[in-house]
LONU-260935 format. One record per residue (C-alpha): residue number from 1; x, y negated, z. Coordinates in steps of 0.1 Angstrom, whole numbers, plus 5000, padded with zeros to 4 digits. Example, Ala and Ser with C-alpha at 12.3 -4.5 7.8 and 13.67 -1.06 7.14 Angstrom:
2
1,5123,5045,5078
2,5137,5011,5071
//
This chain:
800
1,4865,4760,4756
2,4842,4731,4752
3,4815,4736,4726
4,4796,4709,4706
5,4765,4696,4721
6,4730,4694,4705
7,4740,4664,4684
8,4770,4682,4670
9,4795,4661,4688
10,4819,4674,4715
11,4813,4659,4750
12,4835,4630,4760
13,4866,4639,4779
14,4864,4635,4817
15,4885,4609,4835
16,4908,4626,4860
17,4900,4609,4893
18,4871,4587,4907
19,4872,4557,4929
20,4850,4574,4955
21,4813,4575,4965
22,4815,4541,4982
23,4822,4525,4948
24,4789,4540,4935
25,4807,4567,4915
26,4797,4603,4914
27,4828,4624,4921
28,4813,4652,4899
29,4816,4630,4869
30,4854,4632,4871
31,4877,4661,4863
32,4898,4665,4895
33,4869,4666,4921
34,4849,4688,4897
35,4876,4714,4893
36,4883,4714,4931
37,4846,4721,4938
38,4845,4749,4911
39,4876,4766,4926
40,4862,4765,4961
41,4828,4779,4950
42,4844,4807,4929
43,4869,4817,4955
44,4844,4818,4984
45,4817,4835,4964
46,4840,4863,4950
47,4857,4869,4984
48,4823,4872,5000
49,4813,4898,4974
50,4846,4917,4979
51,4839,4919,5016
52,4804,4932,5010
53,4817,4959,4985
54,4846,4970,5007
55,4826,4998,5024
56,4820,5012,4989
57,4858,5014,4984
58,4856,4992,4953
59,4886,4973,4940
60,4884,4935,4943
61,4882,4931,4905
62,4847,4945,4907
63,4836,4917,4930
64,4853,4891,4908
65,4836,4904,4876
66,4802,4905,4894
67,4808,4871,4909
68,4816,4856,4875
69,4784,4871,4860
70,4762,4859,4889
71,4777,4824,4886
72,4769,4823,4849
73,4737,4821,4829
74,4727,4856,4839
75,4717,4846,4875
76,4724,4812,4891
77,4730,4796,4857
78,4694,4801,4848
79,4689,4769,4868
80,4697,4741,4844
81,4702,4717,4874
82,4729,4740,4889
83,4746,4746,4855
84,4747,4709,4846
85,4759,4699,4881
86,4785,4725,4889
87,4796,4738,4855
88,4787,4711,4830
89,4798,4715,4794
90,4822,4686,4796
91,4842,4704,4824
92,4847,4736,4806
93,4879,4726,4788
94,4896,4718,4821
95,4883,4750,4837
96,4893,4772,4808
97,4928,4756,4806
98,4935,4761,4843
99,4921,4796,4842
100,4944,4805,4813
101,4974,4790,4831
102,4966,4813,4861
103,4962,4842,4837
104,4996,4835,4820
105,5014,4838,4853
106,4993,4868,4864
107,5003,4886,4833
108,5039,4877,4840
109,5034,4894,4874
110,5019,4924,4856
111,5050,4926,4834
112,5072,4924,4865
113,5054,4955,4878
114,5058,4976,4847
115,5092,4992,4848
116,5102,5004,4813
117,5130,5025,4828
118,5103,5045,4847
119,5080,5047,4816
120,5109,5060,4795
121,5113,5088,4820
122,5076,5097,4817
123,5074,5135,4813
124,5059,5151,4782
125,5028,5161,4802
126,5020,5125,4812
127,5028,5113,4777
128,5005,5138,4761
129,4977,5129,4785
130,4982,5092,4778
131,4981,5097,4740
132,4950,5118,4742
133,4933,5093,4766
134,4940,5066,4740
135,4933,5084,4707
136,4899,5099,4712
137,4883,5068,4728
138,4898,5047,4700
139,4882,5070,4674
140,4849,5069,4692
141,4852,5031,4694
142,4856,5030,4657
143,4824,5050,4653
144,4805,5028,4679
145,4816,4997,4659
146,4797,5009,4628
147,4766,5015,4649
148,4768,4980,4665
149,4776,4963,4632
150,4745,4978,4616
151,4722,4968,4644
152,4730,4938,4667
153,4763,4926,4651
154,4754,4922,4614
155,4777,4902,4592
156,4807,4906,4613
157,4842,4910,4597
158,4844,4948,4599
159,4882,4954,4602
160,4889,4932,4633
161,4856,4944,4648
162,4867,4980,4645
163,4900,4973,4661
164,4886,4953,4690
165,4860,4980,4697
166,4887,5007,4696
167,4909,4987,4720
168,4880,4979,4743
169,4870,5016,4747
170,4906,5030,4750
171,4921,5006,4777
172,4930,5019,4812
173,4936,4992,4838
174,4970,5000,4854
175,4967,4976,4884
176,4931,4986,4892
177,4940,5023,4889
178,4970,5019,4912
179,4949,5002,4939
180,4921,5029,4937
181,4948,5056,4941
182,4964,5039,4970
183,4931,5033,4988
184,4921,5069,4984
185,4956,5081,4995
186,4963,5099,4962
187,4995,5081,4952
188,5018,5109,4961
189,4996,5137,4948
190,5002,5154,4914
191,4970,5137,4901
192,4982,5103,4913
193,5017,5106,4898
194,5003,5118,4864
195,4976,5091,4863
196,5001,5063,4871
197,5026,5075,4844
198,4998,5079,4818
199,4983,5045,4827
200,5017,5028,4822
201,5020,5042,4787
202,4983,5033,4780
203,4989,4997,4791
204,5018,4992,4767
205,4998,5008,4739
206,4968,4986,4747
207,4989,4954,4743
208,5002,4966,4709
209,4967,4973,4697
210,4955,4940,4709
211,4983,4922,4690
212,4971,4940,4659
213,4935,4930,4666
214,4944,4894,4670
215,4965,4893,4639
216,4936,4908,4619
217,4910,4884,4633
218,4925,4852,4619
219,4904,4827,4599
220,4926,4829,4568
221,4914,4852,4541
222,4949,4859,4528
223,4961,4895,4537
224,4996,4882,4541
225,4988,4861,4572
226,4983,4891,4596
227,5015,4906,4582
228,5034,4874,4590
229,5018,4873,4624
230,5029,4908,4632
231,5064,4903,4618
232,5069,4871,4638
233,5055,4888,4669
234,5080,4916,4665
235,5108,4890,4660
236,5097,4874,4693
237,5100,4907,4712
238,5135,4912,4697
239,5144,4876,4707
240,5132,4882,4742
241,5153,4913,4745
242,5185,4898,4730
243,5183,4862,4744
244,5158,4859,4773
245,5167,4891,4790
246,5204,4883,4794
247,5196,4849,4808
248,5173,4864,4834
249,5199,4891,4841
250,5226,4865,4847
251,5204,4847,4872
252,5194,4880,4889
253,5231,4891,4893
254,5238,4858,4911
255,5211,4864,4937
256,5227,4889,4962
257,5205,4908,4987
258,5200,4888,5019
259,5205,4854,5004
260,5178,4830,4992
261,5172,4827,4955
262,5181,4792,4942
263,5152,4769,4934
264,5168,4762,4900
265,5166,4799,4890
266,5129,4800,4899
267,5122,4768,4880
268,5141,4781,4849
269,5122,4814,4850
270,5088,4798,4852
271,5097,4774,4824
272,5107,4804,4803
273,5073,4819,4809
274,5056,4788,4796
275,5080,4783,4767
276,5075,4820,4756
277,5037,4815,4759
278,5039,4785,4736
279,5059,4805,4710
280,5035,4834,4709
281,5005,4810,4707
282,5022,4792,4678
283,5028,4826,4661
284,4991,4834,4665
285,4991,4864,4689
286,4979,4844,4720
287,5000,4828,4747
288,4994,4857,4771
289,5018,4879,4751
290,5047,4856,4758
291,5042,4856,4796
292,5037,4894,4796
293,5069,4901,4776
294,5090,4878,4798
295,5077,4897,4828
296,5087,4930,4812
297,5123,4919,4803
298,5129,4905,4838
299,5154,4927,4858
300,5135,4948,4883
301,5164,4955,4907
302,5176,4933,4935
303,5158,4904,4953
304,5152,4882,4922
305,5121,4900,4910
306,5107,4903,4945
307,5112,4866,4953
308,5096,4855,4921
309,5066,4875,4929
310,5063,4863,4964
311,5065,4826,4953
312,5037,4826,4928
313,5014,4855,4935
314,4993,4840,4963
315,4985,4808,4943
316,4978,4827,4911
317,4959,4857,4924
318,4941,4838,4952
319,4930,4806,4935
320,4936,4805,4897
321,4928,4840,4886
322,4892,4840,4900
323,4886,4810,4877
324,4892,4833,4847
325,4865,4857,4859
326,4842,4827,4864
327,4850,4815,4829
328,4843,4849,4815
329,4811,4852,4835
330,4799,4818,4822
331,4801,4833,4787
332,4783,4865,4797
333,4745,4863,4795
334,4730,4897,4803
335,4696,4884,4794
336,4706,4886,4757
337,4703,4924,4761
338,4666,4926,4753
339,4644,4954,4741
340,4648,4992,4740
341,4674,4990,4712
342,4698,4968,4730
343,4696,4987,4763
344,4699,5019,4743
345,4731,5006,4727
346,4744,4997,4762
347,4738,5033,4774
348,4754,5046,4742
349,4785,5025,4747
350,4789,5035,4783
351,4784,5072,4776
352,4807,5073,4746
353,4834,5054,4765
354,4832,5079,4794
355,4830,5108,4771
356,4860,5098,4750
357,4883,5090,4780
358,4873,5120,4801
359,4871,5146,4773
360,4904,5134,4757
361,4922,5134,4791
362,4908,5167,4803
363,4915,5184,4770
364,4952,5173,4770
365,4955,5182,4807
366,4941,5217,4802
367,4966,5222,4774
368,4994,5212,4799
369,4980,5239,4823
370,4966,5213,4848
371,4939,5229,4870
372,4903,5219,4859
373,4894,5199,4889
374,4926,5179,4887
375,4921,5174,4850
376,4886,5161,4857
377,4900,5137,4883
378,4926,5125,4858
379,4898,5119,4832
380,4877,5098,4857
381,4908,5078,4867
382,4918,5070,4832
383,4883,5056,4826
384,4891,5026,4848
385,4888,4992,4833
386,4898,4958,4846
387,4913,4924,4838
388,4929,4935,4805
389,4895,4946,4793
390,4881,4912,4800
391,4910,4896,4782
392,4904,4916,4751
393,4867,4908,4751
394,4872,4871,4757
395,4897,4869,4729
396,4873,4887,4706
397,4844,4863,4716
398,4866,4832,4711
399,4876,4844,4676
400,4839,4851,4667
401,4845,4888,4664
402,4821,4896,4692
403,4787,4879,4695
404,4770,4871,4728
405,4750,4904,4729
406,4779,4927,4721
407,4801,4907,4745
408,4776,4912,4773
409,4772,4949,4766
410,4810,4955,4767
411,4814,4935,4799
412,4787,4956,4816
413,4804,4987,4802
414,4837,4977,4818
415,4819,4970,4851
416,4800,5002,4852
417,4829,5025,4842
418,4851,5010,4869
419,4824,5010,4896
420,4817,5047,4892
421,4854,5057,4893
422,4857,5059,4931
423,4824,5078,4939
424,4830,5102,4910
425,4865,5109,4921
426,4855,5115,4956
427,4828,5140,4944
428,4852,5158,4921
429,4886,5158,4937
430,4892,5164,4974
431,4928,5174,4979
432,4937,5194,5009
433,4955,5169,5031
434,4964,5192,5060
435,4990,5220,5059
436,4987,5254,5073
437,4988,5260,5111
438,5023,5259,5126
439,5040,5269,5158
440,5063,5242,5171
441,5042,5212,5178
442,5061,5201,5209
443,5097,5195,5219
444,5092,5220,5247
445,5097,5255,5235
446,5113,5288,5244
447,5138,5289,5215
448,5161,5259,5220
449,5181,5267,5189
450,5151,5265,5165
451,5149,5236,5141
452,5135,5204,5155
453,5115,5183,5131
454,5107,5146,5139
455,5086,5121,5119
456,5102,5087,5127
457,5081,5057,5115
458,5094,5021,5110
459,5080,4988,5098
460,5111,4970,5087
461,5149,4969,5088
462,5146,4956,5124
463,5137,4991,5135
464,5164,5010,5117
465,5196,5007,5139
466,5177,5019,5170
467,5159,5045,5150
468,5192,5059,5137
469,5208,5058,5172
470,5177,5077,5184
471,5183,5103,5157
472,5220,5105,5166
473,5210,5111,5203
474,5185,5138,5193
475,5208,5159,5172
476,5221,5179,5201
477,5252,5200,5194
478,5252,5189,5158
479,5248,5224,5143
480,5237,5221,5107
481,5200,5227,5102
482,5189,5222,5138
483,5174,5187,5133
484,5153,5174,5104
485,5140,5139,5104
486,5114,5124,5081
487,5119,5087,5082
488,5086,5071,5071
489,5084,5034,5060
490,5050,5021,5069
491,5039,4996,5042
492,5006,4977,5043
493,4986,4978,5011
494,4975,4942,5009
495,4953,4924,4984
496,4984,4909,4967
497,4992,4920,4932
498,5027,4929,4943
499,5013,4956,4964
500,5010,4976,4932
501,5048,4974,4929
502,5049,4995,4960
503,5035,5023,4940
504,5069,5028,4925
505,5084,5033,4960
506,5060,5062,4967
507,5076,5096,4960
508,5068,5132,4967
509,5063,5133,5005
510,5094,5147,5021
511,5118,5144,4992
512,5145,5117,4993
513,5134,5085,4976
514,5168,5079,4961
515,5183,5095,4930
516,5215,5114,4932
517,5228,5098,4900
518,5213,5063,4902
519,5222,5050,4937
520,5194,5031,4953
521,5197,4994,4962
522,5171,4997,4990
523,5189,4988,5022
524,5167,5011,5043
525,5174,5041,5020
526,5211,5034,5019
527,5212,5033,5058
528,5196,5067,5061
529,5216,5081,5031
530,5249,5070,5047
531,5239,5085,5081
532,5229,5118,5065
533,5263,5122,5048
534,5281,5116,5081
535,5261,5140,5102
536,5247,5175,5101
537,5212,5161,5101
538,5187,5163,5072
539,5171,5128,5069
540,5143,5125,5043
541,5130,5090,5038
542,5093,5087,5029
543,5069,5058,5022
544,5033,5054,5034
545,5014,5028,5015
546,4979,5022,5029
547,4956,4997,5046
548,4966,4994,5082
549,4931,5005,5093
550,4937,5039,5078
551,4975,5043,5077
552,4973,5065,5108
553,4958,5092,5085
554,4989,5092,5064
555,5011,5095,5095
556,4991,5124,5110
557,4986,5142,5077
558,5024,5140,5069
559,5032,5152,5104
560,5010,5183,5099
561,5023,5190,5064
562,5059,5186,5075
563,5053,5207,5106
564,5069,5182,5129
565,5072,5185,5167
566,5070,5148,5175
567,5060,5115,5158
568,5082,5085,5168
569,5063,5052,5165
570,5077,5017,5170
571,5060,4996,5197
572,5039,4968,5183
573,5060,4942,5202
574,5096,4933,5197
575,5119,4915,5221
576,5129,4879,5214
577,5162,4863,5221
578,5149,4850,5255
579,5138,4885,5265
580,5101,4880,5261
581,5081,4905,5242
582,5063,4892,5210
583,5036,4910,5191
584,5041,4917,5154
585,5003,4921,5149
586,4972,4936,5165
587,4968,4959,5136
588,5000,4978,5144
589,4988,4981,5180
590,4956,4998,5167
591,4977,5021,5144
592,4996,5034,5175
593,4964,5040,5194
594,4948,5059,5166
595,4979,5081,5161
596,4979,5090,5198
597,4942,5101,5195
598,4946,5122,5163
599,4982,5134,5162
600,4987,5172,5155
601,5019,5172,5177
602,5036,5152,5204
603,5040,5114,5200
604,5066,5090,5213
605,5063,5052,5213
606,5096,5035,5213
607,5100,5001,5230
608,5131,4988,5213
609,5155,4967,5233
610,5185,4974,5210
611,5195,5010,5219
612,5232,5011,5209
613,5232,4975,5197
614,5223,4960,5163
615,5241,4986,5143
616,5245,5024,5141
617,5269,5037,5167
618,5293,5064,5155
619,5292,5097,5173
620,5325,5093,5191
621,5314,5060,5206
622,5280,5071,5219
623,5278,5065,5256
624,5242,5064,5267
625,5227,5067,5302
626,5192,5081,5300
627,5168,5083,5329
628,5136,5105,5329
629,5112,5096,5358
630,5092,5128,5366
631,5059,5125,5383
632,5043,5157,5370
633,5019,5166,5342
634,5019,5177,5306
635,5034,5144,5293
636,5062,5143,5319
637,5072,5178,5310
638,5074,5169,5273
639,5094,5138,5281
640,5118,5158,5302
641,5121,5184,5274
642,5131,5156,5250
643,5157,5144,5276
644,5171,5179,5278
645,5174,5179,5240
646,5193,5146,5241
647,5217,5157,5269
648,5232,5183,5245
649,5250,5154,5229
650,5285,5150,5244
651,5281,5112,5248
652,5249,5113,5268
653,5243,5116,5305
654,5208,5123,5318
655,5194,5116,5352
656,5162,5133,5362
657,5144,5112,5388
658,5117,5133,5405
659,5091,5115,5426
660,5075,5132,5455
661,5045,5117,5473
662,5048,5116,5510
663,5017,5126,5530
664,4992,5098,5530
665,5010,5080,5502
666,4993,5064,5472
667,5015,5080,5445
668,4990,5106,5432
669,4962,5094,5411
670,4939,5119,5428
671,4922,5103,5457
672,4916,5121,5490
673,4888,5147,5487
674,4893,5151,5449
675,4922,5175,5450
676,4910,5207,5433
677,4922,5238,5414
678,4933,5218,5384
679,4958,5198,5403
680,4971,5228,5421
681,4976,5246,5388
682,4994,5216,5372
683,5017,5215,5403
684,5025,5252,5398
685,5033,5246,5362
686,5055,5216,5371
687,5075,5236,5397
688,5080,5266,5374
689,5092,5242,5346
690,5117,5225,5369
691,5130,5259,5382
692,5137,5270,5346
693,5153,5236,5339
694,5177,5239,5368
695,5190,5271,5352
696,5193,5256,5318
697,5229,5257,5307
698,5226,5227,5283
699,5230,5200,5309
700,5262,5211,5327
701,5281,5181,5342
702,5261,5156,5321
703,5229,5163,5340
704,5220,5147,5374
705,5189,5156,5394
706,5176,5132,5421
707,5145,5137,5442
708,5129,5106,5458
709,5101,5107,5484
710,5079,5076,5480
711,5048,5063,5498
712,5036,5035,5476
713,5039,5020,5441
714,5063,4994,5456
715,5087,5023,5464
716,5083,5036,5429
717,5090,5002,5415
718,5121,4997,5436
719,5135,5032,5427
720,5130,5026,5390
721,5144,4990,5393
722,5177,5005,5407
723,5180,5025,5374
724,5172,4995,5351
725,5208,4993,5339
726,5205,5025,5319
727,5202,5025,5281
728,5170,5044,5278
729,5140,5055,5299
730,5121,5085,5287
731,5087,5087,5305
732,5054,5106,5301
733,5024,5085,5291
734,4999,5100,5315
735,5021,5104,5345
736,5004,5115,5378
737,5006,5081,5395
738,4985,5051,5402
739,4990,5020,5379
740,5022,5003,5388
741,5013,4969,5373
742,4980,4950,5375
743,4979,4943,5338
744,4956,4965,5316
745,4975,4955,5285
746,4989,4982,5263
747,4971,5013,5278
748,4989,5035,5252
749,5021,5031,5273
750,5005,5046,5305
751,5011,5034,5341
752,5048,5039,5341
753,5055,5028,5306
754,5037,4994,5311
755,5060,4987,5340
756,5092,4997,5322
757,5084,4977,5291
758,5076,4945,5309
759,5101,4917,5305
760,5102,4911,5343
761,5115,4947,5348
762,5143,4948,5322
763,5155,4932,5290
764,5182,4957,5282
765,5167,4992,5287
766,5147,5007,5258
767,5117,5028,5267
768,5104,5060,5250
769,5068,5068,5261
770,5059,5104,5253
771,5025,5120,5249
772,5028,5158,5249
773,5006,5178,5224
774,4978,5194,5243
775,4966,5225,5224
776,4936,5229,5248
777,4923,5196,5236
778,4929,5201,5199
779,4903,5217,5177
780,4927,5225,5149
781,4935,5262,5142
782,4968,5273,5157
783,4991,5302,5157
784,4987,5327,5185
785,5020,5316,5200
786,5015,5279,5193
787,5042,5267,5216
788,5059,5273,5249
789,5037,5247,5265
790,5006,5267,5255
791,5018,5299,5269
792,5029,5283,5302
793,4994,5268,5306
794,4974,5300,5303
795,4966,5299,5340
796,4952,5263,5336
797,4932,5262,5303
798,4906,5240,5319
799,4931,5213,5327
800,4930,5183,5303
//
């Protein structure tokens, strides 16, 4: 907001555009070039700070708050030349207006993320924790208000000051809390779920208290004015539920899944946001409430809500919202905190805030029989502040309830309490992320009738048909209880605000993410649900929400906790219509490589070329030809074991293609003179494995065994090419063979996998590259009889 200058007059309004520097006009004297420069400076500066703070695991809001303060009179703004050039007083009206427009739409997004249906189902435990986490800090805030009003805030109107202080100390930032939980991988823990539920309740309560504070802080001395403001505000909420919600619901129902949302519907919705903001500003409870309420009443099911978010969040969160932090920082002058008394009051406010939140939350948690460490973790999490805190403080300052010194103290309090959340949480709460040691870490085992557990990962709906067809092929004879599949949807935790909406997709790991009463509208969930009902297979969808640089930890941890024998990963490239392979991103490539290095079990990477077509193939129509090239080694034995599991299905035929090196050939990777005891022992294990396999009754007439003597990699290439019409190749990653292609791309596929996955080799045959779990190379504690593979390798423990 523009303030009067030294002469008592407001600065003259700025003209929008200039004629250019060549016309002897300074562009910074005009509104448009000035706001463009301010946006660029704020965005670049805050993004740079966010990058520097990323190693400390701090949410981006910390960088934006610090950036706003540093751009203001606390640091850079101490230079009058800088302040008068970049943020002159005459430009502040435009800056504040644009920042508040961005804030309106951001709070509309926050309302979209808050699902009242989920909040209504909040358990008594989370509700009690939320109420305790609000009540005690509010009471302490009331006490702190009397201390401040008697020292550095004398003459303030006491009642609104009490309410503003209570709200400022009792707020929990729901979006910031969700991001901290996601980055620390605590979303699906008991602590994460209770914190999210309690923060949702806290967020709603904070807005109600803020409405009360605004109503009480009016300039009119009549006691009837706040009453009228509250009554009209309540009437607006009723109007939104009875009128605006049906309009939005009508548009949402006319937007079926898979079809684009009409531009008219998006335009009408955004106009409703602005109109509602105008109404609430007219009432006197701030324009932000209108946008937030419209977001809350917008239907959350279907594509309508998602498309709205996608269309506006990048512009709002990336460009406009940082302006609000800059606007707030320009009002924050830390240098006003002078002397021992002021700094003592800052410490007092920080300590009382932390004490109220932590003690209130811990006390309620202990009453609910939550363990002490988890209760402490909840207390620290509920102490998180964020954007809503800044909104409260800025409204209080604009309405003359908070002076410059109190405003600076409370901004620093919000910054400190949020900054210490992550380190304190890491020090207090370290959940056990690995399960107990387990036996069956491989497909290869003595007991073929034991339950087989797979963790199948996918990025999008593109992967699902082939994934379900792989599950169908792996179910063997179909006896109930013999196959359990955990289908994990890998979702990147981006910087977008809509990433917080993913929190609602996370459920208890391993439990179905659909409700038996309320059928899910998620296409991916419906696909797995339908398949599970048709087959004797337990399919449990899961969701992993994490940064792609650390999502491999979620995969490996879930694999260990669920005691799976194999992790199935999608290849980081997909096949285009012309047959060429196209990468979906280097980050997914790195994910696969990290999983291969750290997996607690066997791993398979699936190169998808449409196994079974673009849809799920029913059991009676399954007719797959699978080829397993066998060169020898741990990975080839595991690949063949998976092939033997598949051949139990009546619609599958399996061809084992054993390659034997002729004397003097180049098949083996061991060069002349390097053949030692390790290779001999591996060869003995391979021969014993094949002898047992020939006596395995599972194959019967569906199993074919071919042995080929080859001299060079050209012979290998020609032999495999003759089988390229099959549906699926299952091959070991580290096969005992020289590289079959000159390219060093995709080392995770191994020498044979690189050849089979190349577009020049085939465009129809899918490839599953298998890495067997090697117990000798794993430092994890294992059962004595870890697996059949371990017992069969007792004579060759030194082989890697």
